[in-house]
Kinemage of the C-alpha trace (Angstrom):
@kinemage 1
@onewidth
@group {chain A} dominant
@subgroup {mainchain}
@vectorlist {calphas} color= white
{ca ala a 1} P 0.000 0.000 0.000
{ca his a 2} L 0.983 3.607 -0.481
{ca pro a 3} L 1.219 6.474 1.962
{ca thr a 4} L -2.322 7.734 2.194
{ca ala a 5} L -0.761 10.499 4.036
{ca pro a 6} L -2.300 13.167 3.348
{ca asp a 7} P -4.026 9.924 -0.560
{ca arg a 8} L -2.441 6.955 -3.843
{ca pro a 9} P 0.833 -1.843 -10.111
{ca phe a 10} P 1.870 -11.077 -14.662
{ca ala a 11} L 5.696 -10.754 -15.420
{ca ala a 12} L 7.673 -7.654 -16.287
{ca ala a 13} L 4.651 -5.359 -16.458
{ca met a 14} L 3.564 -6.280 -12.947
{ca ala a 15} L 7.072 -5.798 -11.553
{ca arg a 16} L 7.374 -2.382 -13.152
{ca met a 17} L 4.013 -1.252 -11.808
{ca leu a 18} L 4.718 -2.429 -8.290
{ca ala a 19} L 8.079 -0.698 -8.352
{ca gly a 20} L 6.359 2.525 -9.317
{ca leu a 21} L 4.027 2.367 -6.331
{ca thr a 22} L 6.386 1.470 -3.518
{ca gly a 23} L 6.684 4.975 -2.076
{ca leu a 24} L 2.978 5.727 -2.165
{ca thr a 25} L 2.109 2.395 -0.660
{ca leu a 26} L 4.267 3.048 2.367
{ca leu a 27} L 2.621 6.399 2.972
{ca ala a 28} L -0.891 5.052 2.672
{ca phe a 29} L -0.131 2.311 5.155
{ca ala a 30} L 1.489 4.769 7.523
{ca ala a 31} L -1.435 7.157 7.463
{ca ala a 32} L -3.880 4.318 8.025
{ca ser a 33} L -1.807 3.131 10.973
{ca ala a 34} L -2.030 6.608 12.465
{ca gly a 35} L -5.826 6.425 12.294
{ca asn a 36} L -6.049 9.063 9.609
{ca glu a 37} L -9.363 9.221 7.802
{ca ala a 38} L -8.688 12.444 5.964
{ca glu a 39} L -9.759 12.546 2.351
{ca asp a 40} L -6.632 14.403 1.399
{ca lys a 41} L -5.195 12.820 -1.717
{ca leu a 42} L -6.487 10.968 -4.703
{ca gln a 43} L -3.451 8.977 -5.723
{ca his a 44} L -1.761 8.067 -2.483
{ca gly a 45} L -3.053 4.608 -1.680
{ca his a 46} L -2.931 0.873 -2.148
{ca val a 47} L -3.025 -0.211 -5.792
{ca gln a 48} L -4.095 -3.520 -7.276
{ca val a 49} L -4.023 -4.470 -10.954
{ca gln a 50} L -6.238 -7.229 -12.337
{ca gln a 51} L -5.468 -8.777 -15.724
{ca his a 52} L -8.049 -10.732 -17.717
{ca ser a 53} P 1.486 4.156 -30.451
{ca his a 54} L 1.121 7.065 -31.315
{ca glu a 55} L 4.125 9.191 -32.280
{ca glu a 56} L 5.218 11.874 -29.816
{ca ile a 57} L 3.860 15.309 -30.636
{ca ala a 58} L 7.041 17.303 -31.116
{ca gly a 59} L 7.376 20.971 -30.290
{ca thr a 60} L 9.993 23.658 -29.880
{ca ala a 61} L 11.540 24.096 -26.446
{ca thr a 62} L 9.349 26.465 -24.445
{ca ser a 63} L 7.728 27.072 -21.096
{ca his a 64} L 4.084 27.388 -20.155
{ca ser a 65} L 2.226 28.481 -17.020
{ca ile a 66} L -1.160 27.161 -15.940
{ca ser a 67} L -3.279 29.266 -13.591
{ca leu a 68} L -4.563 27.323 -10.577
{ca gln a 69} L -7.938 27.768 -8.909
{ca arg a 70} L -8.362 27.345 -5.159
{ca gln a 71} L -11.026 25.383 -3.286
{ca leu a 72} L -11.508 25.646 0.468
{ca tyr a 73} L -13.205 22.746 2.227
{ca arg a 74} L -13.411 20.992 5.571
{ca ser a 75} L -12.886 17.316 6.353
{ca lys a 76} L -12.939 14.996 9.320
{ca gln a 77} L -9.830 13.400 10.741
{ca thr a 78} L -9.951 10.624 13.290
{ca his a 79} L -7.017 10.042 15.628
{ca lys a 80} L -6.562 8.175 18.871
{ca ala a 81} L -7.387 11.402 20.682
{ca gly a 82} L -10.718 11.725 18.864
{ca thr a 83} L -12.233 13.322 15.777
{ca arg a 84} L -11.549 16.837 14.616
{ca ile a 85} L -12.554 19.058 11.705
{ca val a 86} L -9.604 20.188 9.583
{ca his a 87} L -9.621 23.114 7.154
{ca lys a 88} L -8.094 22.254 3.799
{ca thr a 89} L -7.296 23.813 0.449
{ca ala a 90} L -7.058 22.266 -3.020
{ca tyr a 91} L -5.379 23.879 -6.040
{ca tyr a 92} L -6.197 22.747 -9.572
{ca gly a 93} L -5.798 23.806 -13.209
{ca met a 94} L -6.932 22.802 -16.675
{ca val a 95} L -5.626 20.197 -19.120
{ca gln a 96} L -7.043 19.064 -22.457
{ca val a 97} L -7.319 15.455 -23.615
{ca gly a 98} L -8.215 13.839 -26.943
{ca thr a 99} L -9.248 14.966 -30.433
{ca pro a 100} L -11.242 17.190 -30.417
{ca arg a 101} L -10.003 18.495 -27.059
{ca gln a 102} L -11.933 17.676 -23.877
{ca ser a 103} L -11.105 19.912 -20.884
{ca phe a 104} L -10.579 18.718 -17.300
{ca ser a 105} L -9.541 20.315 -14.027
{ca val a 106} L -6.757 18.412 -12.268
{ca val a 107} L -4.562 18.685 -9.189
{ca phe a 108} L -0.918 18.819 -10.323
{ca asp a 109} L 0.403 16.336 -7.784
{ca thr a 110} L 4.102 15.842 -7.002
{ca gly a 111} L 3.115 12.917 -4.750
{ca ser a 112} L 1.791 10.615 -7.486
{ca gly a 113} L 2.883 9.549 -10.942
{ca asn a 114} L -0.078 9.032 -13.272
{ca leu a 115} L -2.942 10.956 -14.843
{ca met a 116} L -6.317 9.781 -13.540
{ca leu a 117} L -9.612 11.122 -14.945
{ca pro a 118} L -13.269 10.133 -14.557
{ca ser a 119} L -14.552 8.445 -17.712
{ca thr a 120} L -18.016 8.090 -19.209
{ca tyr a 121} L -17.779 4.401 -18.249
{ca cys a 122} L -18.267 5.589 -14.643
{ca gln a 123} L -21.873 6.164 -13.550
{ca thr a 124} L -21.429 6.812 -9.824
{ca arg a 125} L -22.425 10.254 -8.545
{ca ala a 126} L -18.796 11.120 -7.743
{ca cys a 127} L -18.067 10.743 -11.476
{ca thr a 128} L -21.244 12.171 -13.023
{ca met a 129} L -20.969 15.411 -11.033
{ca his a 130} L -17.595 16.025 -12.717
{ca arg a 131} L -16.450 16.268 -16.320
{ca arg a 132} L -15.839 12.773 -17.695
{ca phe a 133} L -13.536 11.697 -20.514
{ca asn a 134} L -15.578 10.376 -23.441
{ca arg a 135} L -13.240 7.924 -25.090
{ca lys a 136} L -15.662 7.337 -28.008
{ca ala a 137} L -15.702 11.062 -28.798
{ca ser a 138} L -11.918 11.169 -29.337
{ca thr a 139} L -10.563 10.068 -32.702
{ca thr a 140} L -7.043 9.666 -31.270
{ca ala a 141} L -7.961 7.573 -28.179
{ca gln a 142} L -6.850 3.955 -27.896
{ca asp a 143} L -7.966 1.353 -25.343
{ca ile a 144} L -4.894 -0.360 -23.897
{ca glu a 145} L -3.931 -2.880 -21.230
{ca ala a 146} L -1.625 -2.303 -18.269
{ca asp a 147} L 1.482 -3.085 -20.345
{ca gly a 148} L 0.439 -0.768 -23.186
{ca thr a 149} L -0.731 -3.432 -25.626
{ca pro a 150} L -3.990 -2.640 -27.488
{ca ser a 151} L -7.130 -4.036 -25.880
{ca arg a 152} L -9.020 -6.730 -27.756
{ca lys a 153} L -12.615 -5.885 -28.525
{ca gly a 154} L -14.973 -7.798 -26.254
{ca ala a 155} L -12.165 -9.192 -24.076
{ca pro a 156} L -11.933 -8.375 -20.332
{ca arg a 157} L -9.874 -5.244 -19.648
{ca asp a 158} L -6.985 -4.856 -17.207
{ca gln a 159} L -8.169 -2.716 -14.293
{ca ile a 160} L -6.406 -0.735 -11.622
{ca thr a 161} L -7.823 0.001 -8.160
{ca val a 162} L -6.400 2.808 -6.043
{ca thr a 163} L -7.377 2.908 -2.364
{ca phe a 164} L -6.614 5.963 -0.245
{ca gly a 165} L -7.985 7.172 3.059
{ca thr a 166} L -11.724 6.618 3.041
{ca gly a 167} L -12.182 6.145 -0.699
{ca glu a 168} L -11.318 4.181 -3.801
{ca ile a 169} L -11.002 4.605 -7.581
{ca ser a 170} L -11.106 1.790 -10.134
{ca gly a 171} L -10.298 2.328 -13.789
{ca val a 172} L -9.037 1.075 -17.143
{ca phe a 173} L -6.050 2.157 -19.223
{ca ile a 174} L -6.333 4.575 -22.148
{ca gln a 175} L -3.826 6.273 -24.460
{ca asp a 176} L -4.478 9.669 -26.032
{ca asp a 177} L -3.075 13.140 -26.649
{ca val a 178} L -2.816 15.293 -23.507
{ca cys a 179} L -2.138 19.046 -23.597
{ca ile a 180} L -1.027 21.338 -20.794
{ca gly a 181} L -1.568 24.650 -22.506
{ca asn a 182} L 0.615 24.536 -25.626
{ca leu a 183} L 2.651 21.568 -24.344
{ca cys a 184} L 1.185 18.421 -25.880
{ca ser a 185} L 2.198 14.783 -25.612
{ca asn a 186} L 0.781 11.337 -26.266
{ca leu a 187} L 0.182 9.733 -22.883
{ca arg a 188} L -1.145 6.608 -21.207
{ca phe a 189} L -3.544 7.319 -18.344
{ca val a 190} L -6.276 5.838 -16.166
{ca gly a 191} L -9.942 6.392 -17.013
{ca ala a 192} L -12.010 5.826 -13.868
{ca thr a 193} L -14.872 3.346 -14.122
{ca asp a 194} L -15.865 3.710 -10.459
{ca glu a 195} L -15.300 6.319 -7.743
{ca thr a 196} L -16.620 6.189 -4.202
{ca glu a 197} L -18.846 9.003 -2.967
{ca asp a 198} L -16.477 9.733 -0.090
{ca pro a 199} L -14.339 11.749 -0.664
{ca phe a 200} L -14.592 12.497 -4.395
{ca ser a 201} L -17.985 14.177 -4.345
{ca ser a 202} L -16.548 16.913 -2.091
{ca phe a 203} L -13.913 17.967 -4.648
{ca asn a 204} L -14.447 20.581 -7.358
{ca phe a 205} L -11.648 19.227 -9.537
{ca asp a 206} L -12.103 16.285 -11.903
{ca gly a 207} L -8.867 14.319 -11.567
{ca val a 208} L -5.160 14.217 -10.738
{ca leu a 209} L -2.061 14.657 -12.897
{ca gly a 210} L 0.949 13.022 -11.247
{ca leu a 211} L 4.334 14.793 -11.375
{ca ala a 212} L 6.363 12.553 -9.055
{ca leu a 213} L 9.688 11.059 -10.098
{ca pro a 214} L 9.616 8.116 -12.583
{ca gln a 215} L 9.435 5.395 -9.890
{ca met a 216} L 5.917 6.538 -9.044
{ca ala a 217} L 4.468 6.181 -12.558
{ca gln a 218} L 3.232 2.960 -14.131
{ca gly a 219} L 5.972 3.459 -16.686
{ca pro a 220} L 7.636 6.202 -18.793
{ca glu a 221} L 4.623 6.350 -21.101
{ca phe a 222} L 2.386 7.267 -18.120
{ca ser a 223} L 4.590 10.158 -16.957
{ca val a 224} L 3.798 13.592 -18.392
{ca met a 225} L 7.266 14.887 -17.532
{ca asp a 226} L 8.961 11.858 -19.117
{ca arg a 227} L 7.053 12.477 -22.336
{ca leu a 228} L 7.766 16.224 -22.396
{ca leu a 229} L 11.464 15.630 -21.716
{ca ala a 230} L 11.682 12.925 -24.396
{ca ser a 231} L 10.256 15.316 -26.995
{ca lys a 232} L 12.581 18.132 -25.818
{ca ser a 233} L 9.526 20.364 -25.447
{ca leu a 234} L 10.707 22.199 -22.323
{ca lys a 235} L 13.046 25.192 -22.123
{ca gln a 236} L 14.438 23.690 -18.891
{ca pro a 237} L 13.872 20.112 -17.600
{ca leu a 238} L 11.807 21.257 -14.618
{ca phe a 239} L 8.529 22.699 -13.373
{ca ser a 240} L 7.840 25.207 -10.608
{ca val a 241} L 4.889 25.838 -8.288
{ca phe a 242} L 3.572 29.092 -6.786
{ca leu a 243} L 0.613 28.874 -4.386
{ca ser a 244} L -1.288 31.779 -2.840
{ca asp a 245} L -4.182 31.992 -0.400
{ca ser a 246} L -5.128 35.482 -1.603
{ca asp a 247} L -7.692 36.468 -4.230
{ca met a 248} L -5.369 39.301 -5.258
{ca glu a 249} L -3.003 37.025 -7.180
{ca ser a 250} L -3.140 33.777 -9.144
{ca ser a 251} L -1.531 30.536 -8.099
{ca glu a 252} L 0.237 28.799 -10.959
{ca ile a 253} L 2.402 25.933 -12.110
{ca thr a 254} L 5.049 26.632 -14.748
{ca phe a 255} L 6.477 23.884 -16.945
{ca gly a 256} L 9.971 24.490 -18.292
{ca asp a 257} L 11.054 27.496 -16.212
{ca thr a 258} L 11.172 29.335 -12.876
{ca lys a 259} L 9.818 32.859 -12.381
{ca pro a 260} L 11.892 35.449 -10.475
{ca glu a 261} L 8.777 37.540 -9.828
{ca his a 262} L 7.558 34.845 -7.413
{ca met a 263} L 10.773 34.899 -5.341
{ca ala a 264} L 11.537 37.069 -2.305
{ca ser a 265} L 14.962 35.388 -1.985
{ca glu a 266} L 17.489 33.552 -4.103
{ca met a 267} L 16.542 29.964 -4.891
{ca phe a 268} L 18.719 27.261 -3.336
{ca trp a 269} L 18.713 23.596 -4.336
{ca glu a 270} L 18.707 20.355 -2.365
{ca pro a 271} L 19.316 16.902 -3.921
{ca val a 272} L 16.627 14.225 -3.856
{ca ser a 273} L 17.748 11.981 -0.991
{ca arg a 274} L 15.882 8.693 -1.602
{ca asp a 275} L 14.760 6.656 -4.627
{ca thr a 276} L 11.134 6.433 -3.484
{ca gly a 277} L 9.669 8.424 -6.366
{ca tyr a 278} L 8.867 11.332 -4.065
{ca trp a 279} L 10.508 14.731 -4.372
{ca gln a 280} L 12.148 13.987 -1.045
{ca val a 281} L 15.092 15.787 0.626
{ca gln a 282} L 17.053 15.492 3.862
{ca ile a 283} L 16.528 17.712 6.918
{ca ala a 284} L 19.140 18.029 9.646
{ca asp a 285} L 17.023 19.334 12.515
{ca ile a 286} L 13.917 21.265 13.563
{ca thr a 287} L 14.091 24.759 15.062
{ca ile a 288} L 11.843 26.918 17.241
{ca asn a 289} L 12.582 30.606 16.733
{ca asn a 290} L 15.794 29.503 14.958
{ca lys a 291} L 17.000 27.475 17.944
{ca arg a 292} L 17.916 23.867 17.196
{ca gln a 293} L 15.739 21.307 18.998
{ca asn a 294} L 17.824 18.176 18.272
{ca leu a 295} L 14.745 16.499 16.849
{ca cys a 296} L 14.650 14.255 13.813
{ca ser a 297} L 18.314 14.601 12.820
{ca asn a 298} L 17.936 11.986 10.077
{ca cys a 299} L 14.452 12.875 8.862
{ca gln a 300} L 13.296 13.203 5.277
{ca val a 301} L 10.813 15.674 3.796
{ca ala a 302} L 8.611 14.929 0.786
{ca val a 303} L 7.393 18.111 -0.922
{ca asp a 304} L 3.844 17.280 -1.997
{ca thr a 305} L 1.642 19.641 -4.018
{ca gly a 306} L -1.278 17.206 -3.774
{ca thr a 307} L -1.532 17.410 0.019
{ca ser a 308} L -3.348 20.172 1.858
{ca gln a 309} L -1.593 19.598 5.187
{ca leu a 310} L 1.716 19.135 6.951
{ca ala a 311} L 2.483 15.666 8.320
{ca gly a 312} L 5.312 14.061 10.255
{ca pro a 313} L 6.417 11.216 12.561
{ca thr a 314} L 4.048 10.743 15.504
{ca asp a 315} L 6.720 10.931 18.207
{ca val a 316} L 8.230 14.090 16.708
{ca ile a 317} L 4.815 15.726 16.276
{ca asn a 318} L 3.886 14.942 19.888
{ca asp a 319} L 7.212 16.305 21.152
{ca leu a 320} L 6.850 19.426 19.021
{ca ala a 321} L 3.285 19.988 20.259
{ca lys a 322} L 4.566 20.056 23.854
{ca arg a 323} L 7.396 22.452 23.017
{ca leu a 324} L 5.170 24.782 20.987
{ca asp a 325} L 2.547 24.733 23.748
{ca val a 326} L -0.387 25.866 21.586
{ca gln a 327} L -3.254 26.647 23.979
{ca ala a 328} L -6.607 25.135 22.997
{ca asp a 329} L -8.367 28.440 23.653
{ca cys a 330} L -5.924 30.300 21.364
{ca ser a 331} L -4.905 32.546 24.256
{ca asn a 332} L -1.208 32.459 23.254
{ca tyr a 333} L -1.720 32.381 19.473
{ca leu a 334} L -0.211 35.835 18.896
{ca asn a 335} L 2.907 34.902 20.853
{ca leu a 336} L 3.630 31.534 19.244
{ca pro a 337} L 7.131 31.040 17.754
{ca lys a 338} L 8.390 30.351 14.270
{ca leu a 339} L 8.734 26.647 13.462
{ca gly a 340} L 11.720 25.914 11.222
{ca phe a 341} L 13.344 23.045 9.360
{ca val a 342} L 17.108 22.913 8.785
{ca met a 343} L 17.777 21.998 5.163
{ca gly a 344} L 21.349 22.175 3.915
{ca asp a 345} L 22.706 25.647 4.776
{ca his a 346} L 19.255 27.105 5.399
{ca val a 347} L 16.391 27.196 7.888
{ca leu a 348} L 12.926 27.309 6.329
{ca asn a 349} L 10.560 28.851 8.868
{ca leu a 350} L 6.791 28.635 9.157
{ca leu a 351} L 4.572 31.047 11.095
{ca pro a 352} L 1.809 30.017 13.553
{ca gln a 353} L -0.821 30.527 10.855
{ca asp a 354} L 0.957 27.813 8.852
{ca tyr a 355} L 1.212 25.126 11.542
{ca val a 356} L -1.833 25.868 13.743
{ca asp a 357} L -5.424 25.071 12.786
{ca lys a 358} L -7.377 28.010 14.228
{ca gly a 359} L -11.163 27.911 14.104
{ca pro a 360} L -14.377 28.311 16.115
{ca asp a 361} L -13.469 25.231 18.129
{ca gly a 362} L -10.127 26.692 19.201
{ca cys a 363} L -6.479 26.144 18.272
{ca gln a 364} L -4.383 23.028 17.787
{ca val a 365} L -1.171 22.045 16.029
{ca ser a 366} L -2.244 21.063 12.522
{ca leu a 367} L 0.602 18.636 11.742
{ca met a 368} L -0.845 15.200 10.994
{ca pro a 369} L 0.797 12.051 12.444
{ca leu a 370} L 2.430 9.924 9.748
{ca asp a 371} L 4.861 7.082 10.471
{ca val a 372} L 7.041 5.855 7.612
{ca pro a 373} L 9.819 3.482 8.742
{ca pro a 374} L 13.473 3.677 7.591
{ca pro a 375} L 15.042 3.720 5.073
{ca asn a 376} L 12.360 5.946 3.488
{ca gly a 377} L 11.496 7.552 6.832
{ca pro a 378} L 11.169 9.099 9.283
{ca leu a 379} L 9.298 11.276 6.820
{ca phe a 380} L 7.621 14.658 6.899
{ca ile a 381} L 5.142 15.679 4.204
{ca phe a 382} L 5.181 19.366 3.275
{ca gly a 383} L 1.870 20.256 1.636
{ca asp a 384} L 0.059 23.472 0.821
{ca pro a 385} L 0.819 25.447 4.042
{ca phe a 386} L 4.551 25.118 3.302
{ca leu a 387} L 4.105 25.694 -0.432
{ca arg a 388} L 2.334 28.999 0.153
{ca lys a 389} L 5.404 30.249 2.017
{ca tyr a 390} L 8.022 28.838 -0.366
{ca tyr a 391} L 8.196 28.894 -4.146
{ca thr a 392} L 9.456 25.480 -5.237
{ca ala a 393} L 11.009 24.027 -8.398
{ca tyr a 394} L 11.464 20.383 -9.373
{ca asp a 395} L 14.439 19.578 -11.614
{ca arg a 396} L 14.052 16.198 -13.306
{ca asp a 397} L 17.499 16.023 -14.948
{ca ser a 398} L 19.463 16.911 -11.807
{ca arg a 399} L 17.000 15.254 -9.376
{ca arg a 400} L 16.876 18.216 -7.046
{ca val a 401} L 14.297 20.516 -5.449
{ca gly a 402} L 14.622 24.292 -5.414
{ca phe a 403} L 13.356 26.519 -2.583
{ca ala a 404} L 12.906 30.293 -2.430
{ca gln a 405} L 10.800 32.361 -0.086
{ca ala a 406} L 7.595 33.193 -1.963
{ca lys a 407} L 6.838 36.795 -2.889
{ca his a 408} L 3.140 37.593 -2.502
{ca met a 409} L 1.385 40.615 -3.946
{ca gly a 410} L 0.454 43.288 -1.412
{ca met a 411} L 2.118 41.417 1.451
{ca pro a 412} L 5.161 42.642 3.400
{ca val a 413} L 8.129 40.288 3.147
{ca glu a 414} L 8.810 38.771 6.554
{ca glu a 415} L 12.185 37.105 6.604
{ca leu a 416} L 11.484 33.400 6.959
{ca leu a 417} L 14.373 31.853 5.042
{ca val a 418} L 17.535 32.019 7.163
{ca ser a 419} L 20.964 31.360 5.667
{ca leu a 420} L 23.391 29.577 7.975
{ca asn a 421} L 26.460 30.779 6.091
{ca gly a 422} L 25.584 34.447 6.450
{ca ala a 423} L 25.313 35.002 2.711
{ca gly a 424} L 22.394 35.647 0.447
{ca glu a 425} L 18.823 35.580 1.587
{ca gly a 426} L 18.488 35.231 5.332
{ca arg a 427} L 20.080 37.446 7.930
{ca gly a 428} L 18.217 35.869 10.822
{ca ala a 429} L 19.707 35.151 14.180
{ca pro a 430} L 22.324 32.376 14.158
{ca leu a 431} L 21.208 28.971 15.304
{ca glu a 432} L 21.773 28.118 18.919
């Protein structure tokens, strides 16, 4: 099973699919073990496959930005301590599939590897309330099996089932042209034939487009980035993500470039630290007001655009909660410290609004327990609260993640990114 942290495949084909799901499976299992019932991700879950080419669309090297819409919603989380309501955010943008083009809203998800869309084969309410891919309406669509071979008319189809949190998606495999703005590629993807009511009916977006590293995809032909890189379509072999919680500016994902206008600091880069398929880097310690806490010295962080929360190892979260001392009645909310993560030569700080869930019922630390064992863990998941504070870039060729403090329109720049070598962006107090 996959990390449902915050939600996620006969011979060589089976081995390749299972290899692509190892990271997600761990997270799903870990979240389930923690008692998490949050409907946070679509792709992060346990996957089962049951068994019963077009030419690449070439283009000149370019970049393209997709504007992302924002949905606010609430969900229930159940832990050993009880049930609580958590406030969440989802960001999604448009892609086009088939000939003629059919438009769909998708979450661009660095925590999963495949494109999954509802199809007209699916008649459940969770599907019919969203746009569904009509395979018969596309002249370029091809029904395929899990290994990419054409399906035989009338024969049983290979199916994939993805279980995550409280829900499940089942689907068949399809191949067709997929366009992200002016970047087009021929891609294999999953067309859902069944989606459970919970949680999919609560989402505005139609599906998920996975942008994890190759291990997470069913194969190279299922990975949008693999296809774009193979056709040399991108100006640079990366994509970057800017998220905002303000209506004054647009969130966006940019394929093929980074944008200086979104940065309030220089961008620094950290290498991917594990071969899990996640965009996962090493952290050396956790800080409170830039003071080292000697917590989680060998922890990993997966940067996950498909997760609306922060998550981390249960023992570390519990220890942090005691040290942060967030009062349930919010009486000390205005005096709470910065919470930081030491990454390379930098400390990346979060403010109380980023790590505390503040609502009518009071205040509580919003980090979700998630236990992933070594060697892939202990593992933190940095979702939307982190990504609103830091502009991130994901370099496929160099297998590294870039971080810069995000620059938001109409907002004063509070120095959150502290440099430990005294150069560049941060001039914060030295670590103690």
